[in-house]
VOPAGU-2260 file (C-alpha; in pm, 1 decimal, decimal comma):
REM VOPAGU-2260
SITE   aa  ch    i         X         Y         Z
SITE  MET   A    0    2312,3   -2847,2  -11428,8
SITE  ARG   A    1    2359,8   -3141,8  -11561,8
SITE  GLN   A    2    2414,9   -3454,4  -11285,9
SITE  PRO   A    3    2681,6   -3717,5  -11359,2
SITE  PRO   A    4    2600,6   -4075,5  -11389,6
SITE  PHE   A    5    2807,6   -4113,8  -11002,2
SITE  ALA   A    6    2576,9   -3837,0  -10816,0
SITE  ALA   A    7    2587,6   -3804,0  -10475,2
SITE  PRO   A    8    2276,9   -3983,8  -10385,9
SITE  LEU   A    9    2356,3   -4276,9  -10576,7
SITE  LEU   A   10    2695,1   -4317,3  -10386,5
SITE  ALA   A   11    2486,2   -4283,3  -10032,5
SITE  LEU   A   12    2273,0   -4550,1  -10120,8
SITE  LEU   A   13    2570,6   -4782,9  -10212,7
SITE  LEU   A   14    2760,8   -4657,6   -9923,9
SITE  ALA   A   15    2464,4   -4730,6   -9703,6
SITE  LEU   A   16    2401,3   -5051,3   -9801,1
SITE  ALA   A   17    2742,1   -5158,8   -9761,5
SITE  SER   A   18    2745,4   -5022,7   -9432,1
SITE  PHE   A   19    2495,8   -5324,2   -9297,3
SITE  ALA   A   20    2644,2   -5568,7   -9508,2
SITE  LEU   A   21    3018,4   -5548,8   -9388,8
SITE  PRO   A   22    3206,0   -5618,3   -9096,9
SITE  ALA   A   23    3359,2   -5285,6   -8996,3
SITE  LYS   A   24    3767,9   -5251,1   -9026,4
SITE  ALA   A   25    3932,6   -4924,0   -9142,8
SITE  SER   A   26    4074,9   -4739,3   -9458,5
SITE  VAL   A   27    4287,1   -4974,7   -9790,2
SITE  TYR   A   28    4367,3   -4658,5   -9930,5
SITE  ILE   A   29    4659,8   -4413,5   -9837,0
SITE  SER   A   30    4510,4   -4085,7   -9902,8
SITE  SER   A   31    4642,9   -3741,8  -10002,6
SITE  ASP   A   32    4559,5   -3534,1   -9672,7
SITE  ASN   A   33    4879,3   -3657,8   -9467,8
SITE  LEU   A   34    5204,4   -3452,4   -9589,3
SITE  ASP   A   35    5418,3   -3653,1   -9301,3
SITE  LEU   A   36    5311,3   -4001,1   -9401,1
SITE  ARG   A   37    5403,4   -3948,4   -9747,7
SITE  ASN   A   38    5734,9   -3789,7   -9625,4
SITE  SER   A   39    5795,8   -4115,2   -9458,2
SITE  LEU   A   40    5681,2   -4297,3   -9759,4
SITE  ASN   A   41    5956,9   -4084,9   -9972,9
SITE  LEU   A   42    6211,1   -4160,6   -9724,9
SITE  LEU   A   43    6231,5   -4546,8   -9736,8
SITE  VAL   A   44    6189,2   -4521,0  -10133,1
SITE  ASN   A   45    6516,3   -4302,8  -10098,0
SITE  ALA   A   46    6670,4   -4531,5   -9905,3
SITE  GLY   A   47    6582,4   -4852,9  -10107,7
SITE  HIS   A   48    6308,9   -4985,1   -9918,2
SITE  ILE   A   49    6007,5   -4952,6  -10118,9
SITE  SER   A   50    6048,0   -4990,5  -10534,9
SITE  ILE   A   51    5640,8   -4895,8  -10654,8
SITE  PRO   A   52    5673,6   -4535,8  -10738,8
SITE  LEU   A   53    5438,5   -4308,9  -10429,1
SITE  GLN   A   54    5407,6   -3992,7  -10697,9
SITE  GLN   A   55    5021,7   -4035,9  -10722,8
SITE  TYR   A   56    4731,0   -4075,9  -10461,5
SITE  PRO   A   57    4533,0   -4260,6  -10308,4
SITE  MET   A   58    4816,5   -4581,5  -10306,8
SITE  PRO   A   59    4682,2   -4880,5  -10201,6
SITE  TRP   A   60    4804,1   -4980,7   -9893,4
SITE  ARG   A   61    4871,4   -5349,6  -10032,9
SITE  SER   A   62    5061,8   -5184,5  -10287,5
SITE  ILE   A   63    5366,6   -5172,6  -10052,7
SITE  LEU   A   64    5290,9   -5447,9   -9835,6
SITE  MET   A   65    5553,6   -5710,3   -9912,3
SITE  ASP   A   66    5824,2   -5442,4   -9923,4
SITE  LEU   A   67    5728,0   -5339,3   -9604,1
SITE  ASN   A   68    5741,5   -5657,5   -9420,1
SITE  THR   A   69    6101,2   -5746,7   -9562,9
SITE  ILE   A   70    6248,8   -5423,4   -9412,6
SITE  ASP   A   71    6446,2   -5543,3   -9103,9
SITE  SER   A   72    6438,3   -5308,3   -8889,4
SITE  SER   A   73    6734,9   -5380,1   -8684,8
SITE  ASN   A   74    6967,1   -5230,3   -9024,7
SITE  LEU   A   75    6841,3   -4864,8   -9071,4
SITE  ASN   A   76    6907,7   -4546,7   -8919,2
SITE  ASN   A   77    6757,1   -4309,7   -8695,2
SITE  ALA   A   78    6582,0   -4149,2   -9017,7
SITE  GLU   A   79    6464,8   -4491,3   -9162,5
SITE  GLN   A   80    6339,0   -4597,8   -8820,7
SITE  LEU   A   81    6093,2   -4308,8   -8783,0
SITE  ALA   A   82    6048,9   -4347,5   -9097,3
SITE  LEU   A   83    5909,1   -4682,7   -9056,6
SITE  LEU   A   84    5758,5   -4706,2   -8735,6
SITE  HIS   A   85    5508,4   -4388,8   -8875,1
SITE  VAL   A   86    5416,4   -4565,2   -9162,1
SITE  ARG   A   87    5344,9   -4910,2   -8968,7
SITE  HIS   A   88    5166,0   -4705,0   -8745,2
SITE  TYR   A   89    4890,3   -4592,5   -8998,2
SITE  LEU   A   90    4912,2   -4944,9   -9126,6
SITE  ARG   A   91    4775,4   -5034,3   -8810,9
SITE  ASN   A   92    4516,9   -4821,1   -8840,9
SITE  ALA   A   93    4432,8   -4900,9   -9169,7
SITE  GLN   A   94    4416,2   -5301,5   -9129,5
SITE  SER   A   95    4224,7   -5246,8   -8800,4
SITE  GLY   A   96    4214,2   -4925,1   -8624,7
SITE  PRO   A   97    3947,1   -4702,7   -8516,2
SITE  GLN   A   98    3667,0   -4702,9   -8776,9
SITE  THR   A   99    3457,0   -4384,9   -8711,5
SITE  TRP   A  100    3651,1   -4040,3   -8778,5
SITE  VAL   A  101    3556,0   -3686,3   -8676,9
SITE  GLN   A  102    3641,1   -3393,5   -8771,8
SITE  ALA   A  103    3598,6   -2983,0   -8754,2
SITE  GLN   A  104    3714,5   -2724,7   -8908,9
SITE  VAL   A  105    3676,8   -2337,5   -8907,9
SITE  ASN   A  106    3845,3   -2083,6   -9165,8
SITE  THR   A  107    3826,2   -1708,0   -9187,4
SITE  ASP   A  108    3810,6   -1491,3   -9502,3
SITE  PRO   A  109    4040,8   -1551,8   -9808,5
SITE  PRO   A  110    4362,0   -1605,5   -9852,9
SITE  ARG   A  111    4363,9   -1973,6   -9903,5
SITE  LEU   A  112    4713,2   -2166,8   -9916,0
SITE  SER   A  113    4663,2   -2527,4  -10047,1
SITE  ARG   A  114    4924,2   -2780,9  -10072,3
SITE  PHE   A  115    4972,7   -3110,0  -10044,2
SITE  GLY   A  116    4776,8   -3228,6   -9740,8
SITE  ARG   A  117    4612,2   -2870,2   -9702,0
SITE  SER   A  118    4321,4   -2730,7   -9906,5
SITE  VAL   A  119    4022,5   -2518,5   -9786,5
SITE  HIS   A  120    3726,5   -2539,5   -9990,4
SITE  GLU   A  121    3456,5   -2373,4   -9740,4
SITE  GLN   A  122    3484,5   -2115,3   -9426,4
SITE  GLY   A  123    3334,7   -2370,7   -9163,3
SITE  LYS   A  124    3298,2   -2774,9   -9207,5
SITE  ILE   A  125    3158,1   -3039,9   -8934,3
SITE  SER   A  126    3278,5   -3406,4   -9109,9
SITE  VAL   A  127    3167,1   -3780,3   -8986,2
SITE  ALA   A  128    3327,8   -4060,4   -9148,2
SITE  ARG   A  129    3285,5   -4458,1   -9152,3
SITE  HIS   A  130    3516,2   -4686,0   -9279,7
SITE  ILE   A  131    3393,6   -5063,1   -9373,3
SITE  LYS   A  132    3584,8   -5336,1   -9547,7
SITE  GLY   A  133    3501,9   -5714,1   -9608,8
SITE  GLU   A  134    3709,6   -5948,7   -9757,4
SITE  ARG   A  135    3732,4   -5784,0  -10120,6
SITE  PHE   A  136    3480,2   -5478,6  -10065,5
SITE  ALA   A  137    3560,2   -5183,4   -9860,2
SITE  ALA   A  138    3387,3   -4866,7   -9824,6
SITE  ARG   A  139    3371,6   -4480,7   -9577,3
SITE  LEU   A  140    3093,9   -4306,1   -9588,7
SITE  GLN   A  141    3154,9   -3909,9   -9510,9
SITE  LEU   A  142    2938,9   -3679,0   -9438,1
SITE  ASN   A  143    3035,4   -3299,9   -9453,7
SITE  GLN   A  144    2820,6   -3002,9   -9305,2
SITE  ARG   A  145    2975,0   -2639,3   -9517,3
SITE  TRP   A  146    2945,7   -2352,7   -9419,3
SITE  GLN   A  147    2961,9   -2044,0   -9689,1
SITE  PRO   A  148    3133,5   -2293,4   -9941,7
SITE  LEU   A  149    3317,1   -2131,3  -10192,2
SITE  GLU   A  150    3106,3   -2248,4  -10453,7
SITE  ASP   A  151    2791,8   -2050,8  -10297,7
SITE  ASP   A  152    2638,4   -2407,0  -10259,8
SITE  ASN   A  153    2606,3   -2799,4  -10171,8
SITE  GLU   A  154    2624,7   -2781,4   -9811,5
SITE  GLN   A  155    2602,0   -3135,2   -9761,2
SITE  THR   A  156    2857,1   -3321,5   -9931,1
SITE  LEU   A  157    2987,6   -3677,8   -9958,0
SITE  ASP   A  158    3358,9   -3573,0  -10055,9
SITE  GLY   A  159    3581,1   -3810,1   -9906,2
SITE  SER   A  160    3379,1   -4121,9   -9937,7
SITE  TYR   A  161    3428,0   -4464,3  -10162,5
SITE  LEU   A  162    3302,6   -4783,5  -10220,4
SITE  ALA   A  163    3539,7   -4996,4  -10405,2
SITE  TYR   A  164    3575,4   -5365,7  -10504,4
SITE  ASN   A  165    3937,1   -5559,0  -10516,1
SITE  LEU   A  166    4058,2   -5800,7  -10706,1
SITE  GLY   A  167    4384,5   -5894,4  -10689,0
SITE  ASP   A  168    4591,3   -5603,4  -10819,5
SITE  PHE   A  169    4319,3   -5474,3  -10994,8
SITE  SER   A  170    4026,9   -5244,9  -10790,5
SITE  VAL   A  171    3746,1   -5059,0  -10859,1
SITE  SER   A  172    3584,5   -4738,3  -10696,9
SITE  LEU   A  173    3291,9   -4559,0  -10720,3
SITE  ASP   A  174    3464,8   -4213,1  -10505,3
SITE  ALA   A  175    3482,7   -3884,7  -10427,7
SITE  LEU   A  176    3807,8   -3852,7  -10322,7
SITE  PRO   A  177    4081,7   -3601,0  -10384,4
SITE  LEU   A  178    4363,0   -3721,3  -10642,1
SITE  TRP   A  179    4730,8   -3586,8  -10617,7
SITE  TRP   A  180    4917,1   -3693,9  -10936,1
SITE  GLY   A  181    5282,9   -3634,5  -10931,4
SITE  PRO   A  182    5592,1   -3573,7  -10686,1
SITE  ALA   A  183    5594,4   -3208,6  -10637,6
SITE  GLN   A  184    5448,1   -3104,7  -10245,5
SITE  HIS   A  185    5339,5   -2700,6  -10318,6
SITE  SER   A  186    5127,4   -2739,7  -10621,6
SITE  SER   A  187    5098,4   -3001,0  -10913,0
SITE  LEU   A  188    5014,2   -2921,2  -11261,5
SITE  LEU   A  189    4736,4   -3159,9  -11339,3
SITE  MET   A  190    4520,8   -3277,1  -11078,4
SITE  SER   A  191    4569,1   -3165,5  -10713,5
SITE  ASN   A  192    4354,3   -3128,1  -10399,1
SITE  ASN   A  193    4311,9   -2709,4  -10480,0
SITE  ALA   A  194    3977,1   -2788,7  -10591,1
SITE  ARG   A  195    3725,5   -3055,9  -10412,1
SITE  PRO   A  196    3753,0   -3404,9  -10590,0
SITE  LEU   A  197    3574,9   -3526,8  -10857,2
SITE  ASN   A  198    3271,5   -3791,4  -10846,7
SITE  LYS   A  199    3407,2   -4061,0  -11052,5
SITE  LEU   A  200    3497,4   -4427,6  -11132,7
SITE  ARG   A  201    3806,0   -4536,4  -11083,8
SITE  LEU   A  202    4025,2   -4813,7  -11179,1
SITE  ASP   A  203    4372,0   -4919,9  -11022,6
SITE  TYR   A  204    4636,7   -5119,0  -11116,0
SITE  SER   A  205    4935,6   -5228,8  -10903,6
SITE  SER   A  206    5101,3   -5533,8  -10851,2
SITE  ASN   A  207    5319,3   -5662,8  -10557,7
SITE  TRP   A  208    5484,2   -5944,1  -10767,1
SITE  PRO   A  209    5639,8   -5794,4  -11046,9
SITE  ALA   A  210    5722,2   -6018,8  -11341,9
SITE  ALA   A  211    6055,1   -6109,1  -11374,1
SITE  GLY   A  212    6299,0   -5842,6  -11556,0
SITE  PHE   A  213    6002,4   -5590,5  -11491,3
SITE  ASN   A  214    5973,9   -5329,1  -11228,4
SITE  PRO   A  215    5665,4   -5194,5  -11039,4
SITE  LEU   A  216    5390,6   -5059,1  -11224,0
SITE  HIS   A  217    5090,4   -4852,8  -11072,9
SITE  LEU   A  218    4840,6   -4737,9  -11300,7
SITE  SER   A  219    4498,8   -4495,7  -11233,1
SITE  ALA   A  220    4227,2   -4433,6  -11486,6
SITE  PHE   A  221    3914,2   -4288,5  -11430,4
SITE  ILE   A  222    3587,6   -4140,4  -11551,1
SITE  GLY   A  223    3419,2   -3848,8  -11366,5
SITE  TYR   A  224    3208,5   -3463,0  -11437,4
SITE  ASN   A  225    3379,7   -3179,0  -11369,9
SITE  GLU   A  226    3141,0   -2854,0  -11276,7
SITE  THR   A  227    3181,5   -2455,9  -11211,6
SITE  LYS   A  228    3074,1   -2175,3  -11314,2
SITE  LEU   A  229    3246,0   -1911,5  -11616,0
SITE  GLN   A  230    3077,5   -1583,0  -11562,4
SITE  ASP   A  231    2744,1   -1690,0  -11491,3
SITE  ILE   A  232    2704,1   -2023,1  -11701,5
SITE  SER   A  233    2698,7   -2352,2  -11541,4
SITE  VAL   A  234    2927,9   -2591,0  -11723,3
SITE  SER   A  235    2919,3   -3000,2  -11699,5
SITE  ARG   A  236    3187,7   -3137,4  -11886,3
SITE  GLU   A  237    3259,4   -3524,1  -11893,1
SITE  MET   A  238    3617,4   -3589,5  -11775,5
SITE  LEU   A  239    3856,7   -3854,0  -11848,3
SITE  GLY   A  240    4252,0   -3931,8  -11641,6
SITE  LEU   A  241    4473,2   -4161,3  -11653,2
SITE  ARG   A  242    4820,7   -4178,8  -11483,5
SITE  ALA   A  243    5133,9   -4472,6  -11540,5
SITE  ALA   A  244    5385,6   -4453,8  -11295,4
SITE  LEU   A  245    5763,1   -4718,2  -11262,1
SITE  GLN   A  246    6013,7   -4751,1  -11144,4
SITE  VAL   A  247    6282,3   -4721,1  -11400,6
SITE  ASN   A  248    6684,0   -4808,6  -11394,5
SITE  GLY   A  249    6890,3   -4580,9  -11148,4
SITE  GLY   A  250    6595,5   -4594,3  -10921,0
SITE  ILE   A  251    6444,4   -4303,6  -11056,1
SITE  ASP   A  252    6012,1   -4303,9  -11065,3
SITE  ALA   A  253    5870,2   -4207,9  -11385,9
SITE  GLY   A  254    5492,7   -4081,2  -11419,0
SITE  LEU   A  255    5325,1   -4003,4  -11719,1
SITE  SER   A  256    4934,7   -3846,4  -11693,2
SITE  VAL   A  257    4638,7   -3736,1  -11943,4
SITE  VAL   A  258    4346,3   -3588,5  -11853,5
SITE  HIS   A  259    4081,9   -3537,0  -12139,1
SITE  GLN   A  260    3764,8   -3309,7  -12093,3
SITE  ALA   A  261    3465,6   -3341,6  -12332,6
SITE  SER   A  262    3315,2   -2998,2  -12556,3
SITE  ALA   A  263    3037,0   -2891,5  -12410,3
SITE  ASP   A  264    2742,2   -2627,4  -12532,6
SITE  GLU   A  265    2613,2   -2421,6  -12283,5
SITE  GLN   A  266    2349,8   -2135,1  -12306,1
SITE  GLY   A  267    2499,3   -2095,4  -12706,2
SITE  ASN   A  268    2841,0   -2133,9  -12568,6
SITE  HIS   A  269    3078,5   -2389,8  -12723,1
SITE  ILE   A  270    3380,6   -2488,8  -12492,8
SITE  PRO   A  271    3563,6   -2712,7  -12707,2
SITE  ASP   A  272    3755,7   -3041,3  -12563,9
SITE  ASN   A  273    4058,5   -3058,4  -12397,7
SITE  THR   A  274    4361,2   -3306,7  -12346,6
SITE  MET   A  275    4682,9   -3199,2  -12096,5
SITE  LEU   A  276    4927,6   -3410,3  -12071,5
SITE  SER   A  277    5218,8   -3445,3  -11788,4
SITE  LEU   A  278    5551,2   -3589,9  -11719,4
SITE  ASP   A  279    5726,3   -3618,0  -11390,9
SITE  LEU   A  280    6052,3   -3743,7  -11311,0
SITE  ARG   A  281    6184,1   -3807,7  -10910,2
SITE  LYS   A  282    6529,8   -3941,2  -10788,2
SITE  GLY   A  283    6580,4   -3986,7  -10423,6
SITE  TRP   A  284    6917,5   -4072,9  -10292,6
SITE  GLN   A  285    7053,1   -4094,9   -9881,0
SITE  TRP   A  286    7351,0   -3988,6   -9725,0
SITE  GLN   A  287    7428,6   -4126,8   -9392,8
SITE  GLN   A  288    7136,5   -4001,5   -9193,4
SITE  GLN   A  289    7055,7   -3733,6   -9458,0
SITE  GLN   A  290    6783,7   -3787,1   -9751,5
SITE  PHE   A  291    6768,8   -3586,8  -10058,4
SITE  ALA   A  292    6526,5   -3579,3  -10359,2
SITE  LEU   A  293    6517,2   -3399,5  -10658,2
SITE  TYR   A  294    6156,9   -3396,3  -10889,8
SITE  ALA   A  295    5994,3   -3203,6  -11199,2
SITE  GLU   A  296    5719,5   -3258,3  -11424,0
SITE  LEU   A  297    5630,7   -3104,3  -11760,2
SITE  GLY   A  298    5283,2   -2983,6  -11846,4
SITE  PHE   A  299    5093,1   -2986,5  -12188,2
SITE  ASP   A  300    4786,1   -2818,0  -12273,3
SITE  GLY   A  301    4616,2   -2901,3  -12594,6
SITE  GLN   A  302    4486,3   -2538,4  -12626,9
SITE  LEU   A  303    4846,4   -2406,9  -12603,4
SITE  GLU   A  304    4927,5   -2175,0  -12911,5
SITE  ASP   A  305    5254,3   -2110,7  -13151,4
SITE  GLY   A  306    5525,4   -1903,3  -12937,0
SITE  GLU   A  307    5357,4   -2036,5  -12605,6
SITE  ASN   A  308    5576,2   -2291,9  -12370,5
SITE  PRO   A  309    5486,0   -2585,7  -12173,4
SITE  ALA   A  310    5417,0   -2575,7  -11797,8
SITE  PHE   A  311    5670,4   -2670,2  -11560,6
SITE  THR   A  312    5749,4   -2755,9  -11178,3
SITE  VAL   A  313    6121,5   -2817,7  -11030,7
SITE  GLY   A  314    6167,1   -2891,6  -10719,0
SITE  GLY   A  315    6409,8   -3006,5  -10418,8
SITE  GLU   A  316    6377,4   -3207,7  -10094,0
SITE  TRP   A  317    6584,8   -3227,0   -9783,3
SITE  HIS   A  318    6539,6   -3471,3   -9484,5
SITE  PHE   A  319    6706,5   -3508,1   -9138,4
SITE  ASN   A  320    6677,3   -3606,1   -8798,9
SITE  ALA   A  321    6772,6   -3359,3   -8538,6
SITE  VAL   A  322    6614,8   -3314,0   -8156,5
SITE  LEU   A  323    6594,1   -2958,3   -8107,6
SITE  TRP   A  324    6422,8   -3046,8   -7732,8
SITE  GLY   A  325    6316,2   -3342,4   -7515,7
SITE  GLU   A  326    6378,0   -3694,0   -7610,7
SITE  GLN   A  327    6147,9   -3735,9   -7928,3
SITE  PRO   A  328    6259,7   -3821,7   -8271,4
SITE  THR   A  329    6225,5   -3545,8   -8493,5
SITE  ARG   A  330    6245,4   -3515,6   -8846,4
SITE  HIS   A  331    6320,8   -3230,3   -9055,2
SITE  THR   A  332    6248,6   -3128,6   -9426,2
SITE  LEU   A  333    6321,0   -2850,9   -9643,1
SITE  ALA   A  334    6172,8   -2798,0   -9983,8
SITE  ALA   A  335    6206,6   -2573,8  -10286,8
SITE  GLU   A  336    5978,9   -2555,8  -10580,4
SITE  TYR   A  337    5961,9   -2348,8  -10938,0
SITE  THR   A  338    5669,8   -2345,3  -11089,4
SITE  ASP   A  339    5576,1   -2191,3  -11421,3
SITE  THR   A  340    5192,4   -2192,6  -11570,4
SITE  GLU   A  341    5266,6   -1834,4  -11761,4
SITE  SER   A  342    5177,7   -1964,5  -12077,0
SITE  THR   A  343    4796,7   -1760,1  -12155,4
SITE  ASN   A  344    4602,1   -2094,3  -12268,3
SITE  PHE   A  345    4774,1   -2298,4  -12029,9
SITE  TYR   A  346    4402,0   -2479,2  -11829,9
SITE  GLN   A  347    4213,9   -2363,1  -12144,3
SITE  ARG   A  348    4019,8   -2009,2  -12190,3
SITE  SER   A  349    3836,5   -1847,0  -12435,4
SITE  ALA   A  350    3798,7   -1513,6  -12531,1
SITE  ARG   A  351    3377,2   -1509,2  -12558,6
SITE  LEU   A  352    3352,8   -1617,7  -12169,5
SITE  GLY   A  353    3675,7   -1372,3  -11973,9
SITE  GLU   A  354    4018,8   -1475,7  -11859,5
SITE  GLN   A  355    3838,2   -1738,5  -11612,4
SITE  PRO   A  356    4033,6   -2101,1  -11689,7
SITE  PHE   A  357    3802,1   -2387,8  -11777,4
SITE  TYR   A  358    4053,4   -2657,4  -11552,6
SITE  GLN   A  359    3820,4   -2574,6  -11246,5
SITE  HIS   A  360    3552,5   -2775,4  -11053,7
SITE  TYR   A  361    3340,4   -2550,5  -10825,8
SITE  ARG   A  362    3574,4   -2206,1  -10897,4
SITE  GLN   A  363    3894,7   -2390,8  -10770,1
SITE  ASN   A  364    4168,8   -2515,6  -11033,1
SITE  ILE   A  365    4197,3   -2818,8  -11092,3
SITE  GLY   A  366    4558,9   -2832,7  -11095,7
SITE  SER   A  367    4810,3   -2574,8  -10955,6
SITE  GLY   A  368    4662,1   -2406,9  -10617,3
SITE  PHE   A  369    4906,7   -2101,1  -10763,3
SITE  ALA   A  370    4781,8   -1798,4  -10944,9
SITE  PRO   A  371    4724,2   -1876,3  -11341,3
SITE  ASP   A  372    4941,4   -1720,3  -11582,7
SITE  SER   A  373    5222,6   -1683,2  -11296,5
SITE  ARG   A  374    5594,5   -1838,9  -11218,3
SITE  THR   A  375    5599,3   -1867,7  -10840,1
SITE  LEU   A  376    5881,8   -1988,6  -10612,3
SITE  SER   A  377    5816,0   -2138,2  -10276,4
SITE  LEU   A  378    5980,4   -2237,1   -9998,3
SITE  SER   A  379    5860,2   -2481,2   -9705,8
SITE  TYR   A  380    5988,8   -2644,3   -9361,0
SITE  ARG   A  381    5829,7   -2884,0   -9156,5
SITE  MET   A  382    5946,4   -3033,1   -8849,2
SITE  PHE   A  383    5742,7   -3374,4   -8696,9
SITE  GLN   A  384    5816,8   -3531,8   -8392,4
SITE  ALA   A  385    5689,4   -3892,0   -8347,1
SITE  ASP   A  386    5394,9   -3776,7   -8116,4
SITE  GLY   A  387    5246,0   -3619,4   -8458,9
SITE  SER   A  388    5285,1   -3302,3   -8335,5
SITE  GLY   A  389    5526,0   -3034,7   -8503,3
SITE  TRP   A  390    5569,0   -2690,5   -8740,0
SITE  THR   A  391    5513,4   -2613,7   -9120,2
SITE  VAL   A  392    5626,3   -2285,2   -9259,2
SITE  GLN   A  393    5578,8   -2205,9   -9654,0
SITE  LEU   A  394    5706,5   -1873,4   -9850,1
SITE  GLY   A  395    5612,6   -1813,6  -10221,9
SITE  ARG   A  396    5602,7   -1535,0  -10449,2
SITE  SER   A  397    5426,7   -1514,7  -10803,9
SITE  THR   A  398    5488,0   -1277,3  -11063,9
SITE  ARG   A  399    5200,9   -1301,5  -11293,8
SITE  LEU   A  400    5241,5   -1246,8  -11669,0
SITE  SER   A  401    5024,1    -900,8  -11654,7
SITE  GLY   A  402    5345,9    -812,6  -11412,9
SITE  ASP   A  403    5136,1    -821,7  -11097,8
SITE  ASP   A  404    5351,7    -966,1  -10778,3
SITE  GLN   A  405    5196,9   -1174,9  -10536,0
SITE  SER   A  406    5389,9   -1273,8  -10229,2
SITE  GLN   A  407    5179,4   -1587,5  -10007,6
SITE  ALA   A  408    5309,0   -1746,0   -9661,9
SITE  LEU   A  409    5222,2   -2004,9   -9381,7
SITE  LEU   A  410    5250,0   -2089,2   -9032,7
SITE  GLN   A  411    5095,6   -2387,2   -8913,2
SITE  ARG   A  412    5146,8   -2584,5   -8575,6
SITE  THR   A  413    4979,8   -2961,0   -8562,1
SITE  GLN   A  414    4925,9   -3088,5   -8155,1
SITE  PRO   A  415    4749,2   -3388,6   -8015,8
SITE  LEU   A  416    4501,8   -3265,6   -7800,3
SITE  TRP   A  417    4210,5   -3475,1   -7633,7
SITE  GLY   A  418    4303,5   -3775,6   -7802,8
SITE  GLY   A  419    4312,1   -3632,3   -8123,3
SITE  LEU   A  420    4473,7   -3380,9   -8357,6
SITE  LEU   A  421    4475,0   -3025,5   -8364,9
SITE  GLU   A  422    4586,2   -2760,3   -8678,6
SITE  VAL   A  423    4570,6   -2409,0   -8601,8
SITE  GLY   A  424    4713,7   -2222,1   -8888,5
SITE  PHE   A  425    4772,6   -1836,9   -9031,4
SITE  ASP   A  426    4806,7   -1750,2   -9388,5
SITE  TYR   A  427    4897,4   -1429,6   -9560,8
SITE  GLN   A  428    4865,8   -1301,2   -9893,6
SITE  ASP   A  429    4893,6    -975,7  -10064,2
SITE  SER   A  430    4646,0    -926,6  -10319,6
SITE  SER   A  431    4436,1    -583,4  -10387,4
SITE  ALA   A  432    4509,2    -554,4  -10036,2
SITE  ASP   A  433    4717,3    -705,8   -9770,5
SITE  GLU   A  434    4520,8   -1004,9   -9611,0
SITE  LEU   A  435    4606,5   -1235,8   -9305,8
SITE  GLY   A  436    4390,3   -1554,7   -9265,5
SITE  ALA   A  437    4338,8   -1829,9   -9001,0
SITE  ARG   A  438    4199,8   -2172,3   -8996,6
SITE  LEU   A  439    4170,5   -2383,7   -8688,6
SITE  ASN   A  440    4129,3   -2827,3   -8820,1
SITE  TRP   A  441    4106,5   -3081,4   -8510,0
SITE  GLN   A  442    4036,7   -3475,9   -8590,5
SITE  TRP   A  443    3978,4   -3740,0   -8382,7
SITE  ARG   A  444    3934,7   -4083,0   -8452,9
SITE  PHE   A  445    3769,6   -4403,7   -8280,9
């Protein structure tokens, strides 16, 4: 398989050099692996305290510093105070907190349910990461040892690593970070964490001080490669991506995402180039101690034929605070989403290479984690407490174009343990045979 120019050995060398050259500090990015932090940020957006759109991750912390510094906590209600306390905790860690991170993860056989902040790409993994930050440079070196990866290869990876340079409102990074583009929690049509992250060169623009008369704008663009197997044919394709997001009048967050895959010729098979595009909107508001949001994403694929409809997701969130036991501040989040990717040619296919979608990276869809050619209704509940503990419940029901139905369920507990954070989860999926899976994940920072 053709190796991209941003190959793992080059990234490892640059990160290793940076680790000797820079003083140790922590991360500069709000990552796409923390649902509770995202909910806290969304709550502050709903209340009007943050004006920059936060529907794409990773996001530079500096893009929201001005808004965070102007919030007067004495004027906040209980829900807003918990959200601000939570966000500032992670900001302190990002500025001067623990620099080293260790993770151990074990999973059973499929099923595997992915969503924002939760993805599974192997049956077992041990990861060690180190953050480094200088005046303008920042880096994270993450080494992963994997067991039984889904792609049957790549037992050692640098997924989660980056080397970034900041110049005012711009930052450039060479990274292997997962992207999430769009407002939904359960699924994203173009870029999600369902597949392993691409190796890519990425440019971000985000202004703390927008020009007079203009709302804050965030731009993100990347060039990288996605690799997968179609039947027994290994395919490597150049991939370009662009996202623009801003908050328009009325407090509506709007986003435009574009992804282009180059053509490829592998073993006598020609795979044409393809362009996908999505538009998304999100509107949040609050009423007394409660927060609400409605959102939608509409996706187009250049391979759609006459009579085939675009894909779409519509959904809503409800956040409220209520103490169930003890005295800890507790937030409850309910989310409901409906995703339709039923059109056969959404995610691009070729009759010569079977029904497998081309829009994959190491055999997993880069976009929605739900079954292709399906309509899915999903509901979730998340309870979050100030010490980091909580519960997650998610239910989903998919109807495929073939007429087959599929149900999914997730139950997960998050609990502080031994100075780290433990996640214990069980998921269920009724496909060809009813299957129950389990996942154990523990993270420790020092």
